[in-house]
C-alpha positions in Angstrom: 18.4 72.7 -5.6 20.7 69.6 -6.7 21.5 69.7 -10.4 21.8 66.1 -10.4 19.1 64.1 -8.3 20.1 62.2 -5.1 19.9 58.3 -6.1 18.2 55.9 -3.9 17.2 52.7 -3.0 14.8 51.7 -0.7 14.9 48.4 0.7 12.3 47.0 3.0 10.3 44.0 3.1 7.1 45.6 3.7 5.6 46.7 0.2 3.1 49.2 1.1 5.8 50.9 3.1 8.0 50.9 0.0 5.0 52.4 -2.2 4.3 54.6 0.7 7.7 55.9 1.0 8.4 56.0 -2.9 5.0 58.6 -3.4 6.3 60.6 -0.8 9.8 61.0 -2.5 8.1 61.8 -5.7 7.0 65.3 -4.4 10.6 66.2 -4.3 12.4 67.0 -7.8 16.0 66.6 -6.4 15.3 63.0 -5.4 15.1 59.8 -7.4 14.0 56.3 -6.3 16.3 54.1 -8.9 14.9 50.6 -7.4 13.0 49.0 -4.7 14.1 45.9 -2.8 12.5 43.7 -0.6 15.7 42.1 1.7 19.4 42.7 1.5 19.7 39.9 -1.0 17.7 41.5 -3.2 19.6 44.7 -2.9 23.0 42.7 -3.3 21.7 41.5 -6.8 20.1 44.7 -7.9 23.1 47.5 -6.5 25.7 46.8 -9.2 23.5 47.0 -12.1 22.3 50.6 -10.9 25.3 52.4 -9.9 25.3 55.0 -8.8 23.2 54.9 -5.8 23.8 57.5 -3.2 21.8 56.8 -0.5 20.1 53.3 0.5 17.1 53.6 3.0 17.4 50.7 5.0 14.6 48.7 7.3 16.6 47.4 10.2 14.9 44.0 10.5 14.1 42.1 7.4 14.3 37.8 6.3 17.0 37.0 4.1 19.4 39.3 4.7 18.8 41.9 7.6 19.8 45.6 7.5 22.8 45.0 9.6 24.4 42.6 7.6 23.7 44.5 4.5 24.8 47.7 5.7 28.3 46.1 6.4 28.2 44.6 2.7 27.4 47.8 1.0 30.6 49.9 3.2 32.7 47.1 2.2 32.0 47.0 -1.5 30.6 50.2 -2.0 31.8 52.5 0.6 30.3 55.6 -1.5 27.2 54.5 -0.9 25.5 56.2 2.3 22.9 54.3 4.7 20.2 55.8 6.2 18.6 53.3 9.0 14.7 53.3 8.9 13.3 52.0 12.5 9.6 51.7 13.8 11.0 51.7 17.1 13.6 54.2 19.0 15.5 51.0 20.1 18.9 52.3 21.3 20.8 48.3 20.8 19.8 48.5 17.3 20.6 51.7 16.5 23.5 51.3 17.8 24.2 48.1 16.0 23.4 49.9 12.5 26.1 52.6 13.3 28.7 49.9 13.9 27.7 48.3 10.4 28.7 51.5 8.8 25.1 53.3 8.7 25.4 57.3 8.6 22.7 57.9 10.2 18.9 56.9 11.6 14.9 57.8 11.2 12.0 56.5 12.7 9.4 55.5 10.0 6.6 57.8 11.1 8.9 61.1 10.6 7.0 63.5 8.2 8.1 63.8 4.7 10.1 67.0 5.0 12.1 64.9 8.3 12.6 62.5 5.8 14.2 64.8 2.9 16.2 66.5 5.3 17.9 63.7 6.2 18.4 62.2 2.9 19.8 65.4 1.7 22.1 65.6 4.4 23.4 62.2 4.8 24.0 63.0 0.8 26.2 66.1 1.6 27.8 65.1 4.7 28.0 61.4 4.9 25.9 61.5 8.4 22.9 62.5 9.5 22.3 63.2 12.9 19.1 64.1 14.9 17.8 64.6 18.4 20.1 62.3 20.0 23.5 64.5 18.7 24.2 68.0 19.9 25.5 70.5 17.5 29.0 70.3 18.9 29.5 66.8 18.5 28.4 67.5 14.9 31.6 69.8 14.7 34.0 68.0 16.5 33.0 64.5 14.6 33.7 66.8 11.2 36.7 68.1 12.6 39.0 65.1 11.9 40.9 65.9 15.4 42.8 62.8 16.7 41.8 61.1 19.7 43.9 62.3 21.9 43.3 66.0 20.6 39.2 65.9 21.6 39.7 63.6 25.2 42.4 66.3 26.2 39.6 69.1 24.8 36.9 67.6 26.8 38.9 66.4 29.8 38.0 63.0 29.6 39.5 60.4 32.2 40.5 56.9 31.6 37.0 55.5 33.2 34.9 58.0 31.0 36.6 56.6 28.0 36.0 53.0 28.9 32.4 53.8 29.6 32.2 55.3 25.9 33.8 52.3 24.7 31.4 50.0 26.5 28.4 52.2 25.6 29.2 51.0 21.8 28.6 47.2 22.5 25.3 45.7 23.3 25.9 45.5 27.5 22.9 46.9 29.6 23.9 49.5 32.1 24.1 46.8 35.0 26.6 44.4 33.0 28.7 47.7 31.8 29.3 48.2 35.8 30.0 44.8 36.2 32.9 45.1 33.3 33.9 47.5 34.9 33.9 46.9 38.5 32.0 49.6 39.8 28.6 50.0 41.2 25.8 50.9 38.9 25.3 54.2 40.1 28.9 55.1 39.7 28.1 53.8 35.7 25.5 56.5 35.9 27.8 59.4 37.2 30.0 58.3 34.4 27.0 58.8 32.0 25.9 62.5 34.0 29.3 63.3 33.4 29.8 62.6 29.9 26.7 64.1 28.9 27.9 67.4 30.2 31.2 67.5 28.8 29.9 66.5 25.6 26.5 68.0 25.5 25.3 64.2 24.3 21.4 63.0 25.5 21.9 59.4 25.6 23.6 56.4 24.9 22.9 56.2 21.3 24.8 59.5 20.9 27.3 58.4 23.2 27.9 55.5 20.7 28.1 57.3 17.7 30.6 59.6 19.7 32.8 56.6 20.5 32.2 54.9 16.9 33.2 58.3 14.7 35.9 58.7 16.9 37.3 55.2 16.4 37.1 54.1 19.8 36.0 51.0 18.9 36.2 48.9 16.0 33.3 48.1 13.8 34.6 44.6 13.4 34.5 44.1 17.4 32.3 44.9 20.0 35.4 47.0 22.0 39.2 47.6 21.5 
């Protein structure tokens, strides 16, 4: 049990969803919904008046100011506040964009109250939350603080695999990645399979998160 409650802001343009989440979280004594906002603009107005906010539950697609831009704003001006993205769909492009904007993790809106509680408490404690996309081995490497040259030597990654990792954190399709690298699509698939074995990461979102956390990409640009 946490002594002080985790202070939460809920940002979503659907009032019924916000009400449902707020009602669910009231069941947990160590969580406190401090305020709700219907979009990023409203959050920008309310957040400074209700500090500290430990975790923002952030919808991705909202009118006015979307989740990507709002998350980037939070990370720039209130870096002590963690963002947990909430999504209706497991869309890799949106998830990667949220991670690049500075979100510490994501969760599907259909998740159970217990899963949401676990995500909130984890991101509050660790600064990021991983789910089925990210292995325990990846979490340990991210938390270790090793420099790039340390971990890529440990995992025996070559330069082509590093380039592929960088491109995984962009919005390019696998076909476009192959064209950018000047190789066949089958070769790109071989890179993906090799990295899946070496890093124990299941899919592209996990690879993109690895690249972002290990500073293979700049958050302000698509690739280094």
